[in-house]
C-alpha positions as CSV (number, residue, x, y, z in Angstrom):
1,X,28.4,15.0,18.0
2,X,29.3,11.8,16.1
3,X,27.0,10.6,13.0
4,X,25.2,8.5,15.1
5,X,24.1,10.9,17.6
6,X,23.6,13.1,15.2
7,X,21.3,10.9,13.1
8,X,19.6,9.9,16.6
9,X,19.1,13.3,17.6
10,X,17.3,14.6,14.3
11,X,15.2,11.4,14.3
12,X,13.8,12.3,17.7
13,X,13.3,15.7,16.7
14,X,11.2,15.2,13.7
15,X,9.4,12.6,15.3
16,X,8.6,14.8,17.7
17,X,7.2,17.7,15.2
18,X,5.3,15.1,13.4
19,X,3.8,13.8,16.6
20,X,2.9,17.7,17.7
21,X,1.3,18.2,13.9
22,X,-0.9,15.1,13.7
23,X,-1.6,14.1,17.0
24,X,-2.1,17.4,18.6
25,X,-3.2,19.8,15.6
26,X,0.5,21.8,16.5
27,X,2.9,23.4,14.1
28,X,6.0,23.3,16.5
29,X,8.1,24.3,13.3
30,X,7.5,26.0,10.1
31,X,7.5,23.6,6.7
32,X,10.7,25.1,5.5
33,X,12.4,24.6,8.5
34,X,11.0,20.7,8.7
35,X,11.8,19.9,5.3
36,X,15.9,21.3,5.7
37,X,16.2,19.1,8.9
38,X,14.2,16.3,6.8
39,X,16.8,16.6,4.2
40,X,19.8,16.8,6.9
41,X,18.7,13.5,8.1
42,X,18.0,11.7,4.9
43,X,22.1,12.9,3.7
44,X,23.5,11.8,6.9
45,X,21.4,8.2,6.4
46,X,22.7,7.9,3.1
47,X,25.9,8.6,3.9
48,X,25.9,6.3,7.2
49,X,23.4,3.7,6.3
50,X,24.3,1.6,9.3
51,X,22.9,4.5,12.0
52,X,19.6,4.6,10.0
53,X,16.7,3.9,12.5
54,X,13.7,1.8,12.0
55,X,11.5,4.6,13.1
56,X,13.3,7.3,11.0
57,X,10.5,10.1,9.6
58,X,12.7,9.4,6.2
59,X,10.8,6.7,5.8
60,X,7.5,8.8,5.6
61,X,8.5,9.8,2.0
62,X,8.7,6.3,0.7
63,X,11.5,5.4,-2.0
64,X,11.4,1.7,-1.0
65,X,10.9,-0.7,-4.1
66,X,9.2,-4.1,-3.4
67,X,9.5,-6.8,-6.3
68,X,6.4,-8.8,-4.5
69,X,4.7,-8.7,-0.9
70,X,5.8,-11.5,1.5
71,X,3.2,-13.3,3.0
72,X,2.3,-12.4,7.0
73,X,0.5,-15.3,8.9
74,X,-1.6,-13.0,11.3
75,X,-0.9,-14.3,15.4
76,X,-4.1,-13.5,16.3
77,X,-6.9,-14.0,13.2
78,X,-8.6,-11.1,11.6
79,X,-12.2,-12.6,11.5
80,X,-14.8,-10.5,9.6
81,X,-17.8,-9.6,11.8
82,X,-21.6,-10.9,11.0
83,X,-23.7,-7.9,9.6
84,X,-27.2,-6.7,9.5
85,X,-29.5,-4.2,8.5
86,X,-32.4,-4.8,11.0
87,X,-32.6,-3.4,14.1
88,X,-34.6,-6.4,14.9
89,X,-31.5,-8.5,14.4
90,X,-29.7,-6.2,16.9
91,X,-32.2,-6.5,19.7
92,X,-31.7,-10.7,18.7
93,X,-28.2,-10.0,19.3
94,X,-28.7,-8.5,22.1
95,X,-30.4,-11.6,23.8
96,X,-27.6,-14.0,22.9
97,X,-25.5,-12.0,24.7
98,X,-27.5,-11.8,27.7
99,X,-27.9,-15.5,27.6
100,X,-24.4,-15.9,26.7
101,X,-23.5,-14.0,30.1
102,X,-26.2,-15.9,32.3
103,X,-28.2,-12.1,33.0
104,X,-24.8,-10.4,34.4
105,X,-24.6,-6.9,33.3
106,X,-22.4,-5.9,30.5
107,X,-22.2,-2.9,28.3
108,X,-20.9,-2.0,24.5
109,X,-18.5,0.0,22.8
110,X,-20.1,1.5,19.4
111,X,-17.8,2.2,16.7
112,X,-18.2,3.6,12.8
113,X,-17.7,1.0,10.2
114,X,-14.8,2.9,8.0
115,X,-15.0,2.1,4.3
116,X,-11.6,1.0,3.8
117,X,-8.8,-1.3,4.1
118,X,-8.3,-3.5,7.3
119,X,-4.5,-3.3,8.2
120,X,-2.4,-4.8,11.0
121,X,0.3,-3.3,12.9
122,X,3.3,-5.0,15.1
123,X,5.1,-3.1,17.7
124,X,8.5,-4.6,19.3
125,X,10.1,-2.5,22.5
126,X,7.7,0.5,20.8
127,X,8.9,0.3,17.1
128,X,7.0,-0.4,14.0
129,X,8.3,-3.8,12.9
130,X,5.6,-4.9,10.5
131,X,2.5,-3.9,8.7
132,X,0.0,-6.5,7.0
133,X,-3.2,-6.7,4.8
134,X,-6.2,-8.5,6.2
135,X,-5.7,-11.1,3.3
136,X,-8.0,-14.0,3.7
137,X,-7.8,-13.3,7.8
138,X,-5.4,-16.1,8.4
139,X,-2.4,-14.4,6.2
140,X,-2.0,-11.6,4.3
141,X,0.8,-9.3,2.7
142,X,3.7,-7.8,4.1
143,X,3.4,-3.9,3.0
144,X,5.2,-2.6,6.1
145,X,7.0,0.2,3.6
146,X,3.8,1.4,2.6
147,X,2.0,1.7,6.0
148,X,5.3,3.6,7.4
149,X,4.5,6.3,4.5
150,X,1.1,7.1,6.7
151,X,1.7,10.0,8.8
152,X,-0.9,9.5,11.4
153,X,0.8,6.1,12.3
154,X,3.4,6.5,14.9
155,X,7.1,4.8,14.0
156,X,7.7,4.6,17.6
157,X,5.2,4.4,20.7
158,X,6.9,5.9,23.8
159,X,7.1,3.4,26.3
160,X,7.8,5.5,29.3
161,X,10.2,4.5,32.2
162,X,8.5,0.8,32.3
163,X,9.9,-1.8,30.2
164,X,7.2,-4.5,31.8
165,X,4.5,-6.2,30.1
166,X,2.3,-3.4,30.4
167,X,0.1,-3.6,33.4
168,X,-2.4,-0.9,33.5
169,X,-1.9,2.3,35.8
170,X,-5.4,3.8,35.1
171,X,-3.8,6.9,34.3
172,X,-0.8,6.1,32.8
173,X,-0.9,2.6,30.8
174,X,2.8,1.3,29.3
175,X,2.7,-0.6,26.1
176,X,3.9,-4.0,26.4
177,X,7.1,-5.1,24.6
178,X,5.1,-6.9,21.9
179,X,1.8,-5.7,20.6
180,X,-0.7,-5.3,17.6
181,X,-3.2,-2.9,16.7
182,X,-5.6,-2.8,13.9
183,X,-7.5,-0.1,12.0
184,X,-8.8,1.1,8.6
185,X,-6.5,2.3,6.4
186,X,-8.7,4.8,3.9
187,X,-7.7,7.5,1.2
188,X,-9.5,10.8,2.7
189,X,-12.4,12.0,0.3
190,X,-10.4,15.3,0.0
191,X,-7.6,13.4,-1.4
192,X,-9.8,11.3,-3.2
193,X,-11.0,14.5,-4.8
194,X,-7.8,15.7,-5.5
195,X,-6.2,12.7,-7.3
196,X,-9.3,12.4,-9.5
197,X,-9.1,16.1,-10.6
198,X,-5.5,15.9,-11.6
199,X,-6.4,12.5,-13.3
200,X,-9.3,14.5,-15.2
201,X,-7.0,17.4,-15.8
202,X,-4.5,15.2,-17.3
203,X,-6.9,12.6,-19.7
204,X,-6.4,9.8,-17.2
205,X,-9.6,7.6,-16.3
206,X,-11.0,8.7,-12.9
207,X,-10.5,6.6,-9.6
208,X,-14.0,4.7,-8.8
209,X,-14.4,5.3,-5.4
210,X,-12.1,5.7,-2.1
211,X,-11.9,2.4,-1.1
212,X,-10.8,0.7,-4.4
213,X,-8.3,3.4,-4.3
214,X,-6.9,2.6,-1.1
215,X,-6.6,-0.8,-1.5
216,X,-4.8,0.0,-4.9
217,X,-2.4,2.0,-3.2
218,X,-1.3,0.2,-0.6
219,X,-0.6,-2.9,-3.2
220,X,1.9,-0.5,-5.1
221,X,5.4,-1.7,-5.3
222,X,6.9,1.7,-5.1
223,X,6.2,3.3,-1.7
224,X,7.3,6.7,-3.0
225,X,4.0,6.4,-5.2
226,X,2.2,5.6,-2.0
227,X,3.6,8.2,0.2
228,X,2.2,10.8,-2.5
229,X,-1.2,9.4,-1.8
230,X,-1.5,10.6,1.5
231,X,-3.3,7.9,3.0
232,X,-4.5,8.1,6.3
233,X,-5.6,5.0,8.8
234,X,-8.1,5.1,12.0
235,X,-7.1,2.5,14.8
236,X,-9.7,0.6,16.7
237,X,-8.1,-2.6,18.3
238,X,-5.3,-3.7,20.2
239,X,-4.0,-7.1,20.7
240,X,-1.4,-8.7,23.0
241,X,-0.3,-11.9,24.4
242,X,-0.6,-10.1,28.1
243,X,-3.9,-8.7,29.6
244,X,-3.2,-5.1,29.5
245,X,-6.4,-3.7,29.8
246,X,-9.9,-4.7,31.3
247,X,-12.0,-3.2,28.4
248,X,-12.1,-2.2,24.6
249,X,-12.9,1.6,26.1
250,X,-9.5,1.5,27.8
251,X,-7.6,0.3,24.8
252,X,-8.9,3.1,22.8
253,X,-8.1,5.5,25.5
254,X,-4.5,4.4,25.8
255,X,-3.9,4.0,21.9
256,X,-4.9,7.6,21.7
257,X,-2.6,8.5,24.3
258,X,0.1,6.8,22.5
259,X,0.1,8.6,19.8
260,X,-2.5,6.4,17.3
261,X,-5.3,7.7,15.0
262,X,-8.5,6.9,17.4
263,X,-11.3,8.2,15.6
264,X,-13.3,10.3,18.4
265,X,-16.6,8.9,17.1
266,X,-17.0,5.9,19.4
267,X,-19.2,6.0,22.4
268,X,-19.6,3.4,25.6
269,X,-23.3,2.4,25.5
270,X,-24.7,1.0,28.6
271,X,-27.7,-1.2,26.6
272,X,-29.1,-1.6,23.4
273,X,-31.5,1.1,23.5
274,X,-28.3,3.6,23.7
275,X,-26.6,1.4,21.0
276,X,-30.2,2.8,18.8
277,X,-29.8,6.4,19.5
278,X,-25.9,6.1,18.2
279,X,-27.0,4.3,15.1
280,X,-29.6,7.0,14.5
281,X,-27.5,9.7,15.5
282,X,-24.8,8.8,13.0
283,X,-27.3,8.0,10.0
284,X,-26.7,11.4,8.5
285,X,-23.9,12.8,10.6
286,X,-21.4,10.3,9.1
287,X,-21.2,12.7,6.0
288,X,-19.3,15.2,7.5
289,X,-16.7,12.6,8.4
290,X,-13.3,12.8,5.8
291,X,-14.0,9.4,4.8
292,X,-16.8,6.8,3.6
293,X,-18.5,4.8,6.1
294,X,-21.4,2.2,5.6
295,X,-22.5,1.0,9.2
296,X,-21.7,0.6,13.2
297,X,-19.8,-1.8,14.8
298,X,-21.0,-2.7,18.0
299,X,-18.9,-4.7,20.7
300,X,-19.1,-6.0,23.9
301,X,-16.9,-3.7,25.9
302,X,-15.1,-5.9,28.6
303,X,-12.6,-8.4,27.4
304,X,-13.4,-11.1,30.3
305,X,-16.9,-11.3,28.4
306,X,-15.6,-11.2,25.2
307,X,-13.6,-14.3,25.7
308,X,-16.4,-15.9,27.3
309,X,-18.6,-15.4,24.6
310,X,-16.2,-16.9,22.3
311,X,-16.2,-17.2,18.4
312,X,-18.1,-18.9,15.5
313,X,-16.2,-20.0,12.4
314,X,-16.1,-17.0,11.0
315,X,-17.1,-14.4,13.4
316,X,-16.6,-13.3,17.2
317,X,-20.3,-13.8,18.6
318,X,-19.6,-10.7,21.2
319,X,-19.6,-8.4,17.8
320,X,-22.0,-7.4,14.9
321,X,-21.8,-4.5,12.3
322,X,-25.3,-3.4,11.5
323,X,-25.1,-1.7,7.8
324,X,-26.7,1.3,6.8
325,X,-28.9,1.1,3.6
326,X,-27.7,2.6,0.5
327,X,-28.9,6.0,0.4
328,X,-30.9,6.7,-2.8
329,X,-33.7,9.1,-4.2
330,X,-35.5,9.3,-7.6
331,X,-36.0,12.0,-9.3
332,X,-36.6,13.6,-13.1
333,X,-33.8,14.4,-15.6
334,X,-34.6,17.3,-16.9
335,X,-31.3,17.6,-19.3
336,X,-27.8,17.4,-19.9
337,X,-25.1,19.6,-19.9
338,X,-22.0,18.7,-21.6
339,X,-18.7,20.0,-19.8
340,X,-15.4,20.7,-22.3
341,X,-12.1,19.8,-19.8
342,X,-8.8,20.7,-20.3
343,X,-7.9,18.0,-22.9
344,X,-10.9,18.4,-24.9
345,X,-13.0,15.9,-23.3
346,X,-16.7,16.2,-23.5
347,X,-18.6,15.0,-20.3
348,X,-21.9,14.6,-19.8
349,X,-23.6,16.0,-16.6
350,X,-27.0,15.5,-15.9
351,X,-29.3,18.4,-14.8
352,X,-32.2,16.9,-12.1
353,X,-34.9,18.2,-10.3
354,X,-33.6,19.1,-6.7
355,X,-33.9,16.0,-4.3
356,X,-32.7,15.9,-0.6
357,X,-29.7,13.2,-0.5
358,X,-27.5,12.4,2.4
359,X,-28.9,15.5,4.0
360,X,-27.9,17.6,0.7
361,X,-29.9,18.9,-2.1
362,X,-28.7,17.3,-5.5
363,X,-29.0,19.2,-8.3
364,X,-26.6,17.4,-11.2
365,X,-25.4,13.9,-11.3
366,X,-22.6,12.5,-13.5
367,X,-23.4,10.5,-16.4
368,X,-19.7,10.0,-17.3
369,X,-19.8,9.2,-20.9
370,X,-22.0,8.1,-24.3
371,X,-21.3,4.5,-23.4
372,X,-23.0,5.0,-19.7
373,X,-25.8,6.8,-21.0
374,X,-26.3,3.8,-23.5
375,X,-25.7,1.1,-20.4
376,X,-28.5,2.8,-18.7
377,X,-30.9,3.1,-21.1
378,X,-31.8,6.5,-19.8
379,X,-34.3,9.2,-21.5
380,X,-34.6,12.9,-21.0
381,X,-37.7,13.6,-18.6
382,X,-37.0,9.9,-17.3
383,X,-37.5,9.3,-13.4
384,X,-33.8,8.0,-12.6
385,X,-32.7,6.7,-9.3
386,X,-29.6,8.6,-7.9
387,X,-27.0,7.8,-5.4
388,X,-23.8,8.9,-3.9
389,X,-20.9,6.8,-5.5
390,X,-18.4,6.5,-2.4
391,X,-20.6,9.0,-0.7
392,X,-19.2,11.7,-2.5
393,X,-20.3,12.3,-6.5
394,X,-24.1,11.5,-7.0
395,X,-24.5,9.5,-9.6
396,X,-27.3,8.0,-11.8
397,X,-27.5,4.0,-10.9
398,X,-30.9,3.4,-13.1
399,X,-33.9,4.1,-14.5
400,X,-37.7,3.6,-13.0
401,X,-39.3,2.0,-16.0
402,X,-42.7,1.9,-14.4
403,X,-42.8,5.8,-14.3
404,X,-41.6,6.4,-17.9
405,X,-44.1,8.7,-19.9
406,X,-44.3,9.7,-23.7
407,X,-42.6,13.0,-22.2
408,X,-39.4,10.4,-22.4
409,X,-37.5,10.7,-25.5
410,X,-33.7,9.8,-26.2
411,X,-30.8,11.7,-25.8
412,X,-28.7,12.4,-28.8
413,X,-25.1,12.7,-28.0
414,X,-23.6,15.8,-29.6
415,X,-21.5,15.1,-32.5
416,X,-19.8,18.9,-32.5
417,X,-18.4,20.7,-29.6
418,X,-20.7,22.4,-27.3
419,X,-18.6,25.6,-26.7
420,X,-16.8,25.8,-29.9
421,X,-19.2,23.6,-33.0
422,X,-15.7,21.7,-33.8
423,X,-16.7,18.2,-34.6
424,X,-15.9,15.6,-32.0
425,X,-13.6,12.9,-32.4
426,X,-13.6,9.7,-30.6
427,X,-10.1,7.4,-30.4
428,X,-10.4,4.0,-30.7
429,X,-10.6,2.1,-27.6
430,X,-11.7,5.1,-25.2
431,X,-15.0,5.9,-24.0
432,X,-15.1,9.6,-24.5
433,X,-15.4,11.9,-27.3
434,X,-13.1,15.1,-27.5
435,X,-12.8,18.3,-29.0
436,X,-9.9,18.7,-31.2
437,X,-9.8,22.5,-31.1
438,X,-7.0,22.8,-28.4
439,X,-6.2,26.7,-29.4
440,X,-9.6,28.2,-30.1
441,X,-12.3,26.5,-27.8
442,X,-13.1,28.6,-25.0
443,X,-13.3,26.2,-22.4
444,X,-10.0,24.4,-23.1
445,X,-8.2,27.6,-23.2
446,X,-9.6,28.6,-19.8
447,X,-8.8,25.6,-18.3
448,X,-5.1,25.5,-19.8
449,X,-4.2,28.8,-18.0
450,X,-5.7,27.4,-14.7
451,X,-3.4,24.2,-15.0
452,X,-0.4,26.1,-16.2
453,X,-0.7,28.5,-12.7
454,X,-1.4,26.2,-10.3
455,X,0.8,25.4,-7.4
456,X,2.5,22.0,-9.1
457,X,2.7,24.0,-12.1
458,X,3.8,27.5,-12.5
459,X,2.6,28.4,-8.9
460,X,1.3,32.0,-10.1
461,X,-0.7,33.1,-7.0
462,X,-3.6,35.8,-7.1
463,X,-4.9,34.7,-10.8
464,X,-7.8,33.2,-9.6
465,X,-11.3,33.8,-8.6
466,X,-12.2,35.3,-12.9
467,X,-9.1,37.0,-13.0
468,X,-8.0,34.7,-15.8
469,X,-11.4,35.0,-17.5
470,X,-11.0,38.5,-17.6
471,X,-7.6,38.9,-19.2
472,X,-9.1,36.2,-21.9
473,X,-12.1,38.4,-22.2
474,X,-10.5,41.4,-23.0
475,X,-8.0,39.7,-25.3
476,X,-4.9,40.6,-23.5
477,X,-3.3,36.7,-23.2
478,X,-4.3,34.1,-25.8
479,X,-2.0,31.4,-24.3
480,X,-0.2,30.8,-20.8
481,X,3.0,32.5,-22.4
482,X,1.2,35.8,-22.9
483,X,1.3,36.1,-19.2
484,X,5.1,37.1,-19.4
485,X,4.4,40.4,-21.6
486,X,1.8,41.7,-19.4
487,X,2.4,45.3,-17.6
488,X,0.9,47.0,-15.3
489,X,-0.6,49.5,-17.9
490,X,-2.1,46.9,-19.1
491,X,-4.2,45.4,-16.3
492,X,-4.6,48.1,-13.9
493,X,-8.5,49.5,-13.7
494,X,-10.0,46.3,-16.0
495,X,-13.2,44.9,-14.3
496,X,-15.9,42.5,-15.0
497,X,-19.3,41.6,-13.2
498,X,-19.4,37.8,-12.7
499,X,-23.2,36.6,-12.5
500,X,-23.6,32.8,-10.8
501,X,-26.1,30.8,-12.9
502,X,-27.5,29.2,-10.0
503,X,-27.8,31.7,-7.2
504,X,-28.2,34.9,-9.3
505,X,-25.6,36.6,-7.0
506,X,-23.0,39.1,-9.1
507,X,-19.8,39.7,-7.8
508,X,-16.9,42.4,-9.7
509,X,-13.5,41.4,-10.3
510,X,-11.2,44.5,-10.6
511,X,-7.6,44.9,-10.9
512,X,-6.7,47.7,-8.4
513,X,-3.0,48.6,-7.8
514,X,-2.1,46.1,-5.0
515,X,-3.6,43.1,-7.1
516,X,-1.7,44.3,-10.4
517,X,1.4,44.4,-8.2
518,X,0.6,40.7,-6.6
519,X,-0.1,39.4,-9.8
520,X,3.1,40.9,-11.8
521,X,5.2,39.5,-8.7
522,X,4.0,36.4,-8.8
523,X,4.4,35.9,-12.6
524,X,7.9,37.3,-12.4
525,X,8.7,34.9,-9.2
526,X,7.3,31.5,-11.4
527,X,10.3,32.0,-13.7
528,X,12.2,30.6,-11.3
529,X,10.1,27.2,-11.0
530,X,12.2,24.1,-11.7
531,X,12.1,22.2,-15.2
532,X,10.2,19.5,-14.0
533,X,7.0,22.2,-13.0
534,X,7.5,23.8,-16.2
535,X,7.1,20.5,-18.0
536,X,3.9,19.7,-16.2
537,X,2.5,23.0,-16.6
538,X,2.6,22.2,-20.7
539,X,-0.2,20.4,-20.2
540,X,0.4,17.7,-22.3
541,X,-2.3,15.0,-22.1
542,X,-1.8,12.1,-19.6
543,X,1.5,13.4,-18.3
544,X,0.7,14.4,-14.7
545,X,2.8,15.4,-12.0
546,X,4.6,12.4,-11.4
547,X,5.5,11.3,-15.2
548,X,6.9,15.3,-15.8
549,X,9.4,14.5,-12.7
550,X,10.5,11.1,-14.3
551,X,10.8,12.9,-17.9
552,X,12.8,15.7,-16.5
553,X,14.9,13.4,-14.4
554,X,15.6,10.9,-17.2
555,X,16.3,13.7,-20.3
556,X,17.5,16.9,-18.3
557,X,16.0,19.7,-20.6
558,X,13.1,20.5,-22.8
559,X,15.2,20.4,-25.9
560,X,15.6,16.2,-25.1
561,X,12.1,15.6,-24.8
562,X,11.3,17.5,-27.8
563,X,13.6,16.0,-29.7
564,X,13.3,12.3,-28.4
565,X,11.6,9.6,-30.3
566,X,8.4,7.3,-29.1
567,X,11.3,4.3,-28.5
568,X,13.4,6.7,-26.5
569,X,10.5,8.0,-24.5
570,X,9.4,4.4,-23.7
571,X,12.8,3.6,-21.9
572,X,11.8,6.1,-19.1
573,X,10.6,4.1,-16.3
574,X,7.1,3.5,-16.1
575,X,6.5,5.4,-19.4
576,X,3.6,3.3,-21.3
577,X,3.1,3.8,-25.3
578,X,0.0,5.8,-25.0
579,X,2.2,8.5,-23.2
580,X,5.0,8.6,-25.7
581,X,2.7,8.7,-27.8
582,X,1.1,12.0,-26.4
583,X,4.5,13.5,-25.8
584,X,5.9,13.0,-29.4
585,X,2.5,14.5,-31.0
586,X,2.5,17.1,-28.4
587,X,5.6,18.3,-29.7
588,X,5.4,17.5,-33.2
589,X,2.7,20.3,-33.3
590,X,4.2,23.8,-34.7
591,X,2.1,25.8,-32.3
592,X,3.0,24.0,-29.3
593,X,6.8,24.2,-30.4
594,X,6.1,28.1,-30.6
595,X,4.4,28.2,-27.5
596,X,7.4,26.5,-25.8
597,X,9.8,28.9,-27.5
598,X,8.2,32.0,-25.8
599,X,8.3,30.8,-22.5
600,X,12.2,29.8,-23.2
601,X,12.4,33.6,-24.3
602,X,10.4,34.7,-21.0
603,X,13.2,33.0,-18.9
604,X,11.8,29.7,-17.4
605,X,13.6,26.8,-16.5
606,X,14.1,24.4,-19.5
607,X,16.6,22.4,-18.3
608,X,17.2,20.8,-14.6
609,X,20.5,20.5,-12.5
610,X,22.5,17.8,-13.1
611,X,23.5,15.9,-9.9
612,X,27.2,15.6,-9.2
613,X,27.9,11.5,-9.6
614,X,30.3,10.2,-6.8
615,X,32.2,8.1,-8.1
616,X,32.7,4.4,-6.2
617,X,35.0,2.9,-8.9
618,X,35.5,2.1,-13.0
619,X,34.4,-1.6,-13.2
620,X,31.6,-0.4,-15.3
621,X,33.6,2.1,-17.7
622,X,33.0,2.1,-21.3
623,X,29.8,0.0,-20.9
624,X,26.3,1.1,-21.5
625,X,23.1,0.0,-19.7
626,X,19.0,0.2,-19.9
627,X,16.9,-1.5,-17.1
628,X,13.7,-2.7,-17.3
629,X,11.1,-4.3,-14.7
630,X,11.3,-3.8,-10.7
631,X,14.3,-4.9,-8.6
632,X,14.7,-6.2,-5.1
633,X,17.7,-4.1,-4.2
634,X,17.1,-0.9,-6.1
635,X,14.8,1.7,-6.8
636,X,15.4,3.1,-10.2
637,X,17.2,6.2,-9.3
638,X,19.3,4.3,-7.3
639,X,20.2,1.7,-10.2
640,X,21.3,4.6,-12.2
641,X,22.8,6.1,-9.4
642,X,25.1,3.4,-9.1
643,X,25.7,2.6,-13.2
644,X,26.9,6.3,-13.3
645,X,28.9,6.0,-10.2
646,X,30.9,3.1,-11.7
647,X,31.7,4.7,-15.0
648,X,29.0,3.5,-16.8
649,X,26.3,5.3,-19.0
650,X,22.2,4.5,-19.1
651,X,21.0,4.8,-22.8
652,X,17.8,6.1,-23.6
653,X,16.3,3.3,-25.3
654,X,17.4,-0.1,-26.8
655,X,19.7,-0.4,-29.8
656,X,22.9,-1.9,-31.1
657,X,25.0,0.6,-29.2
658,X,23.6,-0.9,-26.0
659,X,26.0,-3.4,-24.0
660,X,23.4,-4.9,-21.5
661,X,19.8,-5.1,-20.4
662,X,19.2,-5.3,-16.8
663,X,16.0,-7.4,-16.7
664,X,14.0,-7.1,-13.2
665,X,10.3,-8.6,-12.2
666,X,7.6,-7.8,-14.5
667,X,10.2,-6.7,-17.2
668,X,8.5,-4.7,-19.9
669,X,8.0,-7.4,-23.2
670,X,8.8,-5.0,-25.8
671,X,12.0,-4.2,-24.4
672,X,13.0,-7.8,-23.6
673,X,11.8,-8.6,-27.8
674,X,13.8,-5.9,-29.0
675,X,17.2,-6.8,-27.0
676,X,16.7,-10.4,-28.2
677,X,16.3,-9.7,-32.0
678,X,19.6,-7.2,-31.6
679,X,21.2,-9.6,-29.8
680,X,21.8,-7.5,-26.8
681,X,23.1,-9.2,-23.7
682,X,20.3,-9.7,-20.9
683,X,21.3,-10.1,-17.1
684,X,19.6,-10.1,-14.2
685,X,20.1,-8.3,-11.0
686,X,22.4,-10.6,-9.3
687,X,24.6,-10.7,-12.4
688,X,24.8,-6.6,-12.4
689,X,25.8,-6.8,-8.3
690,X,28.5,-9.1,-9.6
691,X,29.9,-6.7,-12.1
692,X,30.0,-4.1,-9.5
693,X,32.4,-6.2,-7.3
694,X,34.9,-7.7,-10.3
């Protein structure tokens, strides 16, 4: 088999596995085998880039860096919809449709109005060739590389045996040679919660809501970062120069059959009464969906009738959006519980008189921080308004001052930690108060263990469900390093009864023989976790999984990071002053140094494997480089590889030893300024490329 044939065979096979998994919920192959095949394909594409197909599944993991997004002019304008909150307005809309069609029969298709980002995707000969944002409706941004990371968006649509203009067979419609689909890109609620949990864990500000998070993600310049967000997309519109379908209903069915992710919540409605029933049905049912919704879109079903009804300057006359009113409730704020996180951040949680909201009983709501309490002007025993932010997390949005009584009194934010009584601190420019007692504060200690054993860190299974709390309670562990000294004799037979504060239900956590065996096996297995996981497991504030990977790749070992100055850390791609300062402070702590040394003694991986560099030449021999910004032709990893492959060396910081600073788009001003002071030559990306060809 030739390399071209091998690449084609792997591409087709992996695309088939993806289609089975994401469209048919069938795991045709196990994860390990899939990952091995994907790695094999990626290696072949690197060796033979001329044979890489545009529908390659390696696009799903990203890796392309975009210096900027080019402008795309939409072949068909992406118009906005008129909207209403009134059922009376819907009746009036229906009257206009009846009048516009001179009383002829018509029906509607109703779809949920998803709360995401409008996207347009163009296919030529079955292959995805362009993805774009809505923009102003006439032109948007080309975000093709980012859209390719969405695993439910087909990179290729099978066109069967027909290669014509897509004439419809009622059972087997054929995609035309050129067509466009539109849909709503979104960040699933579960993914939004996962990301916010991680951000809270490392001390980063939380994302405001899934819609804004999705919008920001689609505009990121690094498609590999986009891929990690696990975005999704529901398709709801088909467009083509040829008359492929008679009705919108037919197009939805065909798109689903072609492999597009069409939400099966749509319904054909015979008249406006059925539309009303659909609206009422989904008013609360929509909260069970994996994304936020804020209304219903009603469209005339037949395309010829849509054309007859036409458009206004801003929107189609044949469609309208019904918006649900924001669901809110009022209840009494009875008290505040202050929770302490792993980084010591103290977060106020409102304790409410239970109230029904969006189909669930709400007893707690977020108050974020002291600044938010002051902004709201809320007092204890006030009647407050509660909404579901992004329809996920209940939050207090205001105070009913008309119902304030003499029983209301100001909230006094604590000055000491609610868990250990240590005086709280607040860094300049930050909203949160922190407990600085990292080692002795019980919830911080508990959370550090939970962070250490999680899957993306040391992946120590079988230690959930209260087991860590039991180990701490019995004095068997003080830091995660103590886990590696545990023996069967320490664990066997210990148990504790836990009682749920809300329900009063009791459960027993006990260490039986099989449990102990599983725990010790998982602890031993964790010693093989790669260096980047160990670095993430340390729990350094602001160092998330991605930052840990970059630090590990850049420095190569724990010792190199421990000895790195703040200046050297700032040379790492996307490393800001706040993260660099946090890393330096963490490793300067004597207790943390001892913790790392105990992990070293236990046999954990404190260095990464050096990748062998395949030499291309020696044109950069003896020269040193550093770079800043983003580049049109290279990811940062590619740039470093090319420098090394041609005999050059990448330094960790700007000094008089540096020969060249490669300056890309959005270059870091501090690096540029220091290079100017030291008279370090600065070159562009094109000048660097010219050096390779000398």
